[in-house]
DSSP file (Angstrom, degrees, kcal/mol; ACC not computed):
  #  RESIDUE AA STRUCTURE BP1 BP2  ACC     N-H-->O    O-->H-N    N-H-->O    O-->H-N    TCO  KAPPA ALPHA  PHI   PSI    X-CA   Y-CA   Z-CA
    1    1 A M     >        0   0    0      0, 0.0     4,-2.6     0, 0.0     5,-0.2   0.000 360.0 360.0 360.0 -44.1  105.1  138.3   73.0
    2    2 A T  H  >  +     0   0    0      1,-0.2     4,-2.9     2,-0.2     5,-0.2   0.895 360.0  50.5 -61.7 -41.6  102.1  136.1   73.8
    3    3 A N  H  > S+     0   0    0      2,-0.2     4,-2.5     1,-0.2    -1,-0.2   0.915 112.2  47.0 -64.0 -42.3   99.9  137.7   71.2
    4    4 A E  H  > S+     0   0    0      2,-0.2     4,-2.4     1,-0.2    -2,-0.2   0.932 114.9  46.4 -63.4 -46.0  102.5  137.3   68.5
    5    5 A L  H  X S+     0   0    0     -4,-2.6     4,-2.8     2,-0.2     5,-0.3   0.917 111.8  51.2 -62.9 -43.8  103.2  133.7   69.5
    6    6 A R  H  X S+     0   0    0     -4,-2.9     4,-2.8    -5,-0.2     5,-0.2   0.939 111.1  47.6 -59.7 -47.3   99.5  132.9   69.7
    7    7 A K  H  X S+     0   0    0     -4,-2.5     4,-1.6     1,-0.2    -1,-0.2   0.909 113.1  49.0 -60.7 -42.8   98.9  134.3   66.2
    8    8 A R  H  X S+     0   0    0     -4,-2.4     4,-0.8     2,-0.2    -2,-0.2   0.933 115.5  42.5 -63.4 -46.9  101.8  132.4   64.8
    9    9 A L  H  < S+     0   0    0     -4,-2.8     3,-0.5     1,-0.2    -2,-0.2   0.898 115.3  48.8 -68.7 -40.3  100.7  129.1   66.3
   10   10 A E  H  < S+     0   0    0     -4,-2.8    -1,-0.2    -5,-0.3    -2,-0.2   0.761 112.4  48.2 -72.9 -23.7   97.0  129.5   65.5
   11   11 A S  H  < S+     0   0    0     -4,-1.6    -1,-0.2    -5,-0.2    -2,-0.2   0.571  87.9 107.1 -92.9  -8.4   97.7  130.4   61.9
   12   12 A A  S  < S-     0   0    0     -4,-0.8     2,-0.7    -3,-0.5    -3,-0.0  -0.393  71.4-126.5 -69.1 146.0  100.1  127.5   61.2
   13   13 A A        -     0   0    0     -2,-0.1    -1,-0.1     2,-0.0    -2,-0.1  -0.854  28.3-170.1 -95.8 115.3   98.9  124.6   59.1
   14   14 A Y        -     0   0    0     -2,-0.7     3,-0.1     1,-0.1     6,-0.0  -0.866  23.1-142.4-106.8 138.6   99.3  121.3   60.9
   15   15 A P  S    S-     0   0    0      0, 0.0     2,-0.3     0, 0.0    -1,-0.1   0.780  80.0 -11.0 -70.4 -24.9   98.8  118.0   59.2
   16   16 A D  S  > S-     0   0    0      1,-0.1     4,-2.0    -3,-0.0     5,-0.2  -0.962  78.1 -86.9-162.5 174.8   97.2  116.4   62.3
   17   17 A L  H  > S+     0   0    0     -2,-0.3     4,-2.8     1,-0.2     5,-0.2   0.897 121.4  54.8 -59.6 -43.5   96.5  116.8   66.0
   18   18 A G  H  > S+     0   0    0     70,-0.2     4,-2.3     1,-0.2    -1,-0.2   0.904 108.5  48.1 -59.2 -42.7   99.8  115.3   67.0
   19   19 A A  H  > S+     0   0    0      2,-0.2     4,-2.2     1,-0.2    -1,-0.2   0.896 112.2  50.1 -65.5 -39.6  101.8  117.7   64.9
   20   20 A M  H  X S+     0   0    0     -4,-2.0     4,-2.4     2,-0.2    -2,-0.2   0.942 111.9  46.5 -63.9 -47.0   99.8  120.7   66.3
   21   21 A M  H  X S+     0   0    0     -4,-2.8     4,-2.4     1,-0.2    -2,-0.2   0.887 112.4  50.7 -65.4 -37.3  100.3  119.6   69.9
   22   22 A E  H  X S+     0   0    0     -4,-2.3     4,-2.5    -5,-0.2    -1,-0.2   0.893 109.1  52.1 -65.8 -38.6  104.0  119.0   69.2
   23   23 A G  H  X S+     0   0    0     -4,-2.2     4,-2.0     2,-0.2    -2,-0.2   0.922 111.8  45.4 -62.1 -44.7  104.3  122.5   67.7
   24   24 A Y  H  X S+     0   0    0     -4,-2.4     4,-2.4     2,-0.2    -2,-0.2   0.898 112.0  52.8 -64.3 -40.1  102.7  124.1   70.7
   25   25 A A  H  X S+     0   0    0     -4,-2.4     4,-2.3     2,-0.2    -2,-0.2   0.905 108.3  49.4 -64.6 -41.6  104.9  122.0   73.0
   26   26 A R  H  X S+     0   0    0     -4,-2.5     4,-2.1     2,-0.2    -1,-0.2   0.905 111.0  50.6 -63.4 -39.9  108.1  123.1   71.2
   27   27 A A  H  X S+     0   0    0     -4,-2.0     4,-2.7     1,-0.2    -2,-0.2   0.904 108.5  52.4 -63.0 -40.6  106.9  126.7   71.5
   28   28 A A  H  X S+     0   0    0     -4,-2.4     4,-3.0    43,-0.2    -2,-0.2   0.910 107.6  51.6 -61.2 -42.2  106.3  126.2   75.2
   29   29 A A  H  X S+     0   0    0     -4,-2.3     4,-1.7     2,-0.2    11,-0.4   0.907 111.2  47.9 -61.7 -41.1  109.8  124.9   75.6
   30   30 A D  H  X S+     0   0    0     -4,-2.1     4,-2.9     2,-0.2     5,-0.3   0.928 114.3  45.4 -64.9 -45.1  111.2  128.0   73.9
   31   31 A V  H  X>S+     0   0    0     -4,-2.7     4,-2.8     1,-0.2     5,-0.9   0.889 108.2  58.3 -65.5 -39.5  109.0  130.3   76.0
   32   32 A G  H  X5S+     0   0    0     -4,-3.0     6,-2.9    -5,-0.2     4,-0.7   0.898 114.3  37.3 -56.2 -41.5  110.0  128.4   79.2
   33   33 A K  H  X5S+     0   0    0     -4,-1.7     4,-1.0     4,-0.3    -2,-0.2   0.946 123.2  39.4 -76.1 -49.8  113.7  129.1   78.5
   34   34 A S  H  <5S+     0   0    0     -4,-2.9    -3,-0.2     1,-0.2    -2,-0.2   0.873 128.9  27.2 -72.8 -37.7  113.4  132.7   77.1
   35   35 A E  H  <5S+     0   0    0     -4,-2.8    -3,-0.2    -5,-0.3    -1,-0.2   0.760 135.9  22.9 -96.8 -27.2  110.7  134.1   79.4
   36   36 A F  H  <<S-     0   0    0     -5,-0.9    -3,-0.2    -4,-0.7    -2,-0.1   0.460  91.6-123.4-123.0  -4.4  111.1  132.1   82.6
   37   37 A G     <  +     0   0    0     -4,-1.0     2,-0.4    -6,-0.3    -4,-0.3   0.771  64.3 138.8  66.0  25.9  114.7  130.7   82.5
   38   38 A Q        -     0   0    0     -6,-2.9     2,-1.0    -7,-0.1    -1,-0.2  -0.858  54.9-131.5-107.0 138.7  113.4  127.1   82.8
   39   39 A K        -     0   0    0     -2,-0.4     2,-0.9    -3,-0.1    10,-0.2  -0.764  24.8-177.8 -88.5 101.4  114.9  124.2   80.9
   40   40 A L        +     0   0    0     -2,-1.0    -7,-0.1   -11,-0.4    -8,-0.1  -0.828  17.5 155.0-102.0  95.5  111.9  122.4   79.4
   41   41 A D        -     0   0    0     -2,-0.9    -1,-0.1     2,-0.1     3,-0.1   0.080  64.9-102.4-113.7  20.7  113.5  119.5   77.6
   42   42 A F  S    S+     0   0    0      1,-0.2     2,-0.2   -17,-0.1    -2,-0.1   0.697  82.3 126.2  68.0  21.4  110.6  117.0   77.6
   43   43 A T  S >  S-     0   0    0      1,-0.1     3,-1.2    39,-0.0     4,-0.3  -0.649  76.4-109.4-103.5 165.4  112.1  115.0   80.5
   44   44 A S  T >  S+     0   0    0      1,-0.3     3,-1.5    -2,-0.2     4,-0.4   0.861 117.9  61.9 -58.0 -36.2  110.4  114.0   83.8
   45   45 A E  T >> S+     0   0    0      1,-0.3     3,-0.7     2,-0.2     4,-0.6   0.744  92.2  65.2 -64.9 -22.8  112.7  116.5   85.5
   46   46 A S  H <> S+     0   0    0     -3,-1.2     4,-2.3     1,-0.2    -1,-0.3   0.618  79.8  81.4 -77.7 -10.1  111.3  119.4   83.6
   47   47 A I  H <> S+     0   0    0     -3,-1.5     4,-2.4    -4,-0.3    -1,-0.2   0.874  88.3  54.9 -63.1 -36.6  107.8  118.9   85.2
   48   48 A E  H <> S+     0   0    0     -3,-0.7     4,-2.0    -4,-0.4    -1,-0.2   0.931 109.1  46.9 -61.8 -44.8  109.0  120.9   88.3
   49   49 A G  H  X S+     0   0    0     -4,-0.6     4,-2.2     1,-0.2    -2,-0.2   0.891 110.4  53.3 -63.5 -39.3  110.0  123.8   86.1
   50   50 A L  H  X S+     0   0    0     -4,-2.3     4,-2.3     1,-0.2    -1,-0.2   0.915 107.8  50.3 -61.0 -43.5  106.7  123.7   84.2
   51   51 A D  H  X S+     0   0    0     -4,-2.4     4,-1.6     1,-0.2    -1,-0.2   0.901 109.5  51.1 -62.6 -40.6  104.8  123.8   87.5
   52   52 A E  H  X S+     0   0    0     -4,-2.0     4,-1.6     1,-0.2    -1,-0.2   0.893 109.2  51.3 -63.6 -39.3  106.9  126.9   88.6
   53   53 A I  H  X S+     0   0    0     -4,-2.2     4,-3.0     1,-0.2     5,-0.2   0.923 107.1  53.4 -61.5 -44.1  106.1  128.6   85.3
   54   54 A L  H  X S+     0   0    0     -4,-2.3     4,-2.5     1,-0.2    -1,-0.2   0.828 103.2  56.9 -64.4 -31.5  102.4  127.9   85.8
   55   55 A V  H  X S+     0   0    0     -4,-1.6     4,-0.8     2,-0.2    -1,-0.2   0.946 112.9  41.0 -60.7 -46.8  102.5  129.6   89.2
   56   56 A L  H >< S+     0   0    0     -4,-1.6     3,-0.7     2,-0.2     4,-0.5   0.914 114.8  50.6 -68.5 -43.5  103.8  132.7   87.6
   57   57 A V  H >< S+     0   0    0     -4,-3.0     3,-1.5     1,-0.2    -1,-0.2   0.910 107.2  55.2 -60.4 -42.6  101.5  132.5   84.6
   58   58 A G  H 3< S+     0   0    0     -4,-2.5    -1,-0.2     1,-0.3    -2,-0.2   0.719 104.1  55.0 -64.8 -21.2   98.5  132.1   86.9
   59   59 A E  T << S+     0   0    0     -4,-0.8    -1,-0.3    -3,-0.7    -2,-0.2   0.551  81.4 113.9 -87.5  -8.4   99.4  135.3   88.7
   60   60 A S    X   -     0   0    0     -3,-1.5     3,-1.1    -4,-0.5    -3,-0.0  -0.435  61.1-147.8 -69.2 131.0   99.4  137.4   85.5
   61   61 A P  T 3  S+     0   0    0      0, 0.0    -1,-0.1     0, 0.0    -4,-0.0   0.750  99.7  52.4 -69.4 -21.5   96.7  140.0   85.3
   62   62 A E  T 3  S+     0   0    0      2,-0.1     2,-0.1     0, 0.0    -2,-0.1  -0.074  79.7 164.2-101.5  33.4   96.5  139.6   81.5
   63   63 A L    <   -     0   0    0     -3,-1.1     2,-1.1     1,-0.1     3,-0.1  -0.316  28.2-160.1 -59.0 120.1   96.1  135.8   81.7
   64   64 A D     >  -     0   0    0      1,-0.2     4,-2.8    -2,-0.1     5,-0.3  -0.781  14.7-174.2 -98.1  85.3   94.9  134.5   78.3
   65   65 A L  H  > S+     0   0    0     -2,-1.1     4,-2.5     1,-0.2     5,-0.2   0.861  74.6  52.0 -55.9 -46.1   93.6  131.2   79.9
   66   66 A D  H  > S+     0   0    0      1,-0.2     4,-1.9     2,-0.2    -1,-0.2   0.938 115.7  40.5 -58.3 -49.6   92.6  129.5   76.7
   67   67 A F  H  > S+     0   0    0      2,-0.2     4,-2.9     1,-0.2    -2,-0.2   0.922 114.5  51.1 -67.9 -44.2   96.0  130.0   75.0
   68   68 A E  H  X S+     0   0    0     -4,-2.8     4,-2.5     1,-0.2     5,-0.5   0.882 109.4  51.8 -62.7 -37.9   98.1  129.3   78.1
   69   69 A V  H  X S+     0   0    0     -4,-2.5     4,-2.1    -5,-0.3     5,-0.3   0.927 112.8  45.3 -63.1 -44.6   96.2  126.1   78.7
   70   70 A R  H  X S+     0   0    0     -4,-1.9     4,-1.7    -5,-0.2    -2,-0.2   0.929 115.9  46.8 -63.8 -44.6   96.9  125.0   75.1
   71   71 A L  H  X S+     0   0    0     -4,-2.9     4,-1.2     2,-0.2   -43,-0.2   0.972 123.4  29.6 -62.8 -57.8  100.6  126.1   75.3
   72   72 A W  H  X S+     0   0    0     -4,-2.5     4,-2.3     1,-0.2    -1,-0.2   0.821 117.9  56.6 -78.2 -31.4  101.5  124.5   78.6
   73   73 A G  H  X S+     0   0    0     -4,-2.1     4,-2.6    -5,-0.5    -1,-0.2   0.868 104.8  53.0 -66.7 -35.6   99.1  121.6   78.4
   74   74 A S  H  X S+     0   0    0     -4,-1.7     4,-2.3    -5,-0.3    -1,-0.2   0.882 108.6  50.9 -66.3 -35.9  100.6  120.5   75.1
   75   75 A Y  H  X S+     0   0    0     -4,-1.2     4,-2.2     2,-0.2    -2,-0.2   0.958 111.2  46.7 -64.3 -49.6  104.0  120.5   76.7
   76   76 A L  H  X S+     0   0    0     -4,-2.3     4,-1.9     1,-0.2    -2,-0.2   0.921 114.0  49.5 -57.1 -44.3  102.8  118.4   79.6
   77   77 A G  H  X S+     0   0    0     -4,-2.6     4,-3.2     1,-0.2    -1,-0.2   0.879 108.4  52.2 -63.5 -39.1  101.1  116.0   77.2
   78   78 A E  H  X S+     0   0    0     -4,-2.3     4,-2.7     2,-0.2     5,-0.3   0.870 105.9  54.5 -67.2 -36.3  104.2  115.7   75.0
   79   79 A V  H  X S+     0   0    0     -4,-2.2     4,-2.1     2,-0.2    -1,-0.2   0.951 115.5  39.7 -60.1 -47.1  106.3  114.8   78.0
   80   80 A L  H  X S+     0   0    0     -4,-1.9     4,-2.1     2,-0.2     6,-0.3   0.914 114.9  51.7 -68.5 -43.9  103.9  112.0   78.8
   81   81 A R  H  X>S+     0   0    0     -4,-3.2     5,-2.1     1,-0.2     4,-0.7   0.923 113.7  44.2 -60.1 -44.9  103.3  111.0   75.1
   82   82 A R  H ><5S+     0   0    0     -4,-2.7     3,-0.6     1,-0.2    -1,-0.2   0.909 111.7  52.8 -67.8 -41.6  107.1  110.7   74.5
   83   83 A R  H 3<5S+     0   0    0     -4,-2.1    60,-2.3    -5,-0.3    -1,-0.2   0.888 123.9  27.0 -60.6 -39.3  107.7  108.8   77.7
   84   84 A Y  H 3<5S-     0   0    0     -4,-2.1    -1,-0.2    58,-0.2    -2,-0.2   0.233 104.3-117.2-111.7  12.6  105.1  106.2   77.0
   85   85 A A  T <<5 +     0   0    0     -4,-0.7    -3,-0.2    -3,-0.6    21,-0.2   0.904  63.0 156.3  50.9  44.9  105.0  106.2   73.2
   86   86 A G      < -     0   0    0     -5,-2.1     2,-0.3    -6,-0.3    19,-0.2  -0.078  34.6-126.3 -86.3-169.9  101.4  107.4   73.3
   87   87 A S  E     -A  104   0A   0     17,-1.8    17,-3.3    -2,-0.0     2,-0.3  -0.990  13.9-116.3-142.5 150.6   99.4  109.3   70.8
   88   88 A W  E     +A  103   0A   0     -2,-0.3     2,-0.3    15,-0.2   -70,-0.2  -0.643  40.6 161.5 -82.8 141.2   97.3  112.4   70.7
   89   89 A E  E     -A  102   0A   0     13,-2.3    13,-2.9    -2,-0.3     2,-0.5  -0.983  43.1-107.6-152.8 158.1   93.5  112.1   70.0
   90   90 A M  E     +A  101   0A   0     -2,-0.3     2,-0.3    11,-0.2     9,-0.1  -0.793  47.7 170.5 -88.1 127.0   90.4  114.1   70.5
   91   91 A T  E     -A  100   0A   0      9,-2.7     9,-3.1    -2,-0.5     2,-0.4  -0.987  39.9-105.7-139.2 144.6   88.3  112.6   73.3
   92   92 A Q  E     -A   99   0A   0     -2,-0.3     7,-0.2     7,-0.3     3,-0.1  -0.573  40.1-123.8 -68.9 126.5   85.3  113.6   75.2
   93   93 A Y    >   -     0   0    0      5,-1.5     3,-3.1    -2,-0.4     5,-0.1  -0.543  38.7 -93.1 -70.6 134.1   86.3  114.7   78.7
   94   94 A P  T 3  S+     0   0    0      0, 0.0    -1,-0.1     0, 0.0     3,-0.1  -0.249 112.1   4.4 -51.9 124.0   84.5  112.7   81.3
   95   95 A G  T 3  S+     0   0    0      1,-0.3     2,-0.2    -3,-0.1    -2,-0.1   0.383 111.6 113.5  81.9  -4.7   81.4  114.7   82.3
   96   96 A G    <   -     0   0    0     -3,-3.1    -1,-0.3     2,-0.1    -4,-0.0  -0.469  63.6-142.2 -96.9 169.5   82.1  117.3   79.6
   97   97 A V  S    S+     0   0    0     -2,-0.2     2,-0.3    -3,-0.1    -1,-0.1   0.583  78.3  64.2-104.2 -14.0   80.3  118.2   76.5
   98   98 A A  S    S-     0   0    0     -5,-0.1    -5,-1.5    -7,-0.1     2,-0.3  -0.810  79.8-116.7-115.6 152.5   83.2  118.9   74.2
   99   99 A A  E     -A   92   0A   0     -2,-0.3    -7,-0.3    -7,-0.2    -9,-0.1  -0.667  36.5-174.8 -80.5 139.6   86.0  116.8   72.8
  100  100 A V  E     -A   91   0A   0     -9,-3.1    -9,-2.7    -2,-0.3     2,-0.1  -0.915  35.0 -85.1-131.3 157.5   89.5  117.9   74.0
  101  101 A P  E     +A   90   0A   0      0, 0.0    12,-0.4     0, 0.0     2,-0.3  -0.429  53.8 173.5 -63.2 135.0   93.0  116.8   73.1
  102  102 A S  E     -A   89   0A   0    -13,-2.9   -13,-2.3    -2,-0.1     2,-0.5  -0.924  31.4-121.9-136.7 163.8   94.1  113.8   75.2
  103  103 A V  E     -AB  88 110A   0      7,-2.5     7,-2.6    -2,-0.3     2,-0.6  -0.945  21.3-151.5-109.7 123.9   97.0  111.4   75.2
  104  104 A D  E     +AB  87 109A   0    -17,-3.3   -17,-1.8    -2,-0.5     2,-0.5  -0.846  16.0 178.5 -95.8 122.9   96.3  107.8   74.8
  105  105 A V  E >  S- B   0 108A   0      3,-3.0     3,-2.6    -2,-0.6   -19,-0.1  -0.932  73.0 -37.4-126.6 105.9   98.8  105.4   76.4
  106  106 A R  T 3  S-     0   0    0     -2,-0.5     3,-0.1     1,-0.3    -1,-0.1   0.843 125.1 -42.8  49.5  40.4   98.0  101.7   76.1
  107  107 A G  T 3  S+     0   0    0      1,-0.3     2,-0.4     0, 0.0    -1,-0.3   0.294 115.0 115.5  91.2 -10.9   94.3  102.4   76.4
  108  108 A S  E <   -B  105   0A   0     -3,-2.6    -3,-3.0    31,-0.0     2,-0.5  -0.785  56.4-145.6 -90.5 134.9   94.6  104.9   79.3
  109  109 A R  E     -B  104   0A   0     -2,-0.4     2,-0.4    -5,-0.2    -5,-0.2  -0.886  12.8-168.2-105.6 128.6   93.5  108.5   78.5
  110  110 A L  E     -B  103   0A   0     -7,-2.6    -7,-2.5    -2,-0.5   -33,-0.0  -0.899  11.2-155.3-112.8 143.6   95.3  111.4   80.0
  111  111 A F     >  +     0   0    0     -2,-0.4     4,-1.9    -9,-0.2     5,-0.1  -0.687  22.0 165.8-119.0  75.9   94.0  115.0   79.8
  112  112 A P  H  > S+     0   0    0      0, 0.0     4,-2.3     0, 0.0     5,-0.2   0.839  75.8  53.9 -64.9 -33.4   97.0  117.2   80.2
  113  113 A L  H  > S+     0   0    0    -12,-0.4     4,-2.5     1,-0.2     5,-0.1   0.903 108.9  49.2 -67.8 -38.2   95.3  120.4   79.0
  114  114 A M  H  > S+     0   0    0      2,-0.2     4,-2.5     1,-0.2    -1,-0.2   0.878 109.7  52.5 -66.6 -35.9   92.6  119.9   81.6
  115  115 A K  H  X S+     0   0    0     -4,-1.9     4,-2.3     2,-0.2    -2,-0.2   0.924 110.8  46.4 -65.2 -43.3   95.2  119.4   84.3
  116  116 A V  H  X S+     0   0    0     -4,-2.3     4,-2.4     2,-0.2    -2,-0.2   0.901 110.5  54.2 -65.2 -39.9   96.9  122.6   83.3
  117  117 A Y  H  X S+     0   0    0     -4,-2.5     4,-2.1     1,-0.2     5,-0.3   0.940 110.9  45.4 -56.8 -47.6   93.6  124.4   83.3
  118  118 A R  H  X>S+     0   0    0     -4,-2.5     4,-3.1     1,-0.2     5,-1.1   0.875 110.5  54.0 -66.0 -36.4   92.9  123.2   86.8
  119  119 A R  H  <5S+     0   0    0     -4,-2.3     4,-0.4     1,-0.2    -1,-0.2   0.909 113.4  42.9 -63.4 -40.7   96.4  124.2   87.9
  120  120 A L  H  <5S+     0   0    0     -4,-2.4    -2,-0.2     1,-0.1    -1,-0.2   0.806 125.2  33.1 -76.1 -29.4   95.9  127.7   86.6
  121  121 A T  H  <5S+     0   0    0     -4,-2.1    -2,-0.2    -5,-0.2    -3,-0.2   0.791 128.2  32.0 -99.8 -30.8   92.3  128.1   88.0
  122  122 A V  T  <5S-     0   0    0     -4,-3.1     2,-0.3    -5,-0.3     3,-0.2   0.861  96.3-154.3 -94.3 -44.1   92.4  126.0   91.2
  123  123 A G    > < +     0   0    0     -5,-1.1     3,-2.5    -4,-0.4    -1,-0.2  -0.786  49.9   1.9 112.2-151.7   96.0  126.6   92.3
  124  124 A Q  G >  S+     0   0    0     -2,-0.3     3,-1.4     1,-0.3    -1,-0.2   0.724 115.8  67.4 -54.7 -32.5   98.5  124.7   94.4
  125  125 A E  G 3  S+     0   0    0      1,-0.3    -1,-0.3    -3,-0.2    -6,-0.1   0.656  95.8  59.8 -67.4 -10.9   96.4  121.7   95.2
  126  126 A E  G <  S+     0   0    0     -3,-2.5    -1,-0.3    -7,-0.2    -2,-0.1  -0.089  80.5 169.6-102.5  32.6   96.6  120.8   91.5
  127  127 A D    <>  -     0   0    0     -3,-1.4     4,-1.6     1,-0.1     5,-0.1  -0.145  32.6-144.8 -48.7 129.8  100.4  120.5   91.7
  128  128 A L  H  > S+     0   0    0      1,-0.2     4,-3.0     2,-0.2     5,-0.2   0.814  95.1  61.4 -71.0 -30.6  101.8  119.0   88.5
  129  129 A R  H  > S+     0   0    0      2,-0.2     4,-2.3     1,-0.2    -1,-0.2   0.928 107.0  44.6 -63.2 -43.6  104.6  117.1   90.3
  130  130 A A  H  > S+     0   0    0      2,-0.2     4,-2.3     1,-0.2    -1,-0.2   0.908 114.4  50.0 -66.3 -41.4  102.1  115.1   92.3
  131  131 A F  H  X S+     0   0    0     -4,-1.6     4,-2.6     2,-0.2    -2,-0.2   0.932 111.9  47.4 -61.1 -46.9  100.0  114.5   89.2
  132  132 A Y  H  X S+     0   0    0     -4,-3.0     4,-2.7     1,-0.2     5,-0.2   0.900 111.1  51.3 -64.1 -41.2  103.0  113.3   87.2
  133  133 A A  H  X S+     0   0    0     -4,-2.3     4,-1.9    -5,-0.2    -1,-0.2   0.914 111.7  47.7 -61.8 -42.4  104.2  111.1   90.0
  134  134 A M  H  X S+     0   0    0     -4,-2.3     4,-2.3     2,-0.2    -2,-0.2   0.929 113.2  47.8 -64.4 -45.5  100.7  109.5   90.2
  135  135 A V  H  X S+     0   0    0     -4,-2.6     4,-2.6     1,-0.2     5,-0.2   0.930 113.1  46.9 -62.6 -46.3  100.5  109.0   86.4
  136  136 A T  H  X S+     0   0    0     -4,-2.7     4,-1.4     1,-0.2    -1,-0.2   0.830 111.1  52.6 -69.4 -29.5  104.0  107.5   86.1
  137  137 A E  H  < S+     0   0    0     -4,-1.9    -1,-0.2    -5,-0.2    -2,-0.2   0.925 114.2  42.4 -67.5 -43.2  103.3  105.2   89.1
  138  138 A R  H  < S+     0   0    0     -4,-2.3    -2,-0.2     1,-0.2    -1,-0.2   0.870 118.3  43.8 -71.3 -37.2  100.1  103.9   87.4
  139  139 A L  H  < S-     0   0    0     -4,-2.6    -1,-0.2     1,-0.2    -2,-0.2   0.675  96.1-159.5 -86.6 -16.9  101.5  103.6   83.9
  140  140 A G     <  +     0   0    0     -4,-1.4    -1,-0.2    -5,-0.2    -2,-0.1  -0.417  47.0  16.5  80.6-150.1  104.8  101.9   85.0
  141  141 A K  S    S-     0   0    0     -2,-0.1     3,-0.1     1,-0.1    -4,-0.0  -0.225  82.2-105.7 -64.6 146.8  108.0  101.8   83.0
  142  142 A P        -     0   0    0      0, 0.0   -58,-0.2     0, 0.0    -1,-0.1  -0.233  45.5 -87.5 -64.9 161.3  108.5  104.1   80.1
  143  143 A A        -     0   0    0    -60,-2.3     2,-0.4   -61,-0.1   -58,-0.1  -0.384  45.5-107.8 -66.5 147.8  108.3  102.8   76.5
  144  144 A Q        -     0   0    0    -60,-0.1     2,-0.6    -3,-0.1    -1,-0.1  -0.669  29.7-145.8 -78.6 129.3  111.5  101.3   75.1
  145  145 A V              0   0    0     -2,-0.4    -1,-0.0     1,-0.1     0, 0.0  -0.861 360.0 360.0 -99.0 125.4  112.9  103.6   72.4
  146  146 A N              0   0    0     -2,-0.6    -1,-0.1     0, 0.0    -2,-0.0   0.473 360.0 360.0 -80.0 360.0  114.6  101.8   69.6
């Protein structure tokens, strides 16, 4: 399943970074439900399910780290982007040499793909629930949706 999904997502033509990340995030929500029985509905409550999925994904002997980071990191980023009416942009990761997708919220840059990478490679101490709680505490109230 992962290879087919990866090929489909990577061959799709996206008009911009935001559309690509949203496409990956929607795919993550579908996989979350079909493969893991988790309801990933882009709400704060879905972060717990996402973290549980990452525990299982990280244990897979055939882990395709690059693809899994893009898939699940885009979902995490979309939850934050939607909550705070942010935008996706390519930004140099602090201390890194490459630009990576980030979510800009009122001048604050969040790196959801890097967080998912750390969750998959470091483990439990990179818990997404704690990260999400810290981010929402710092950023405050969600954006008002008209």
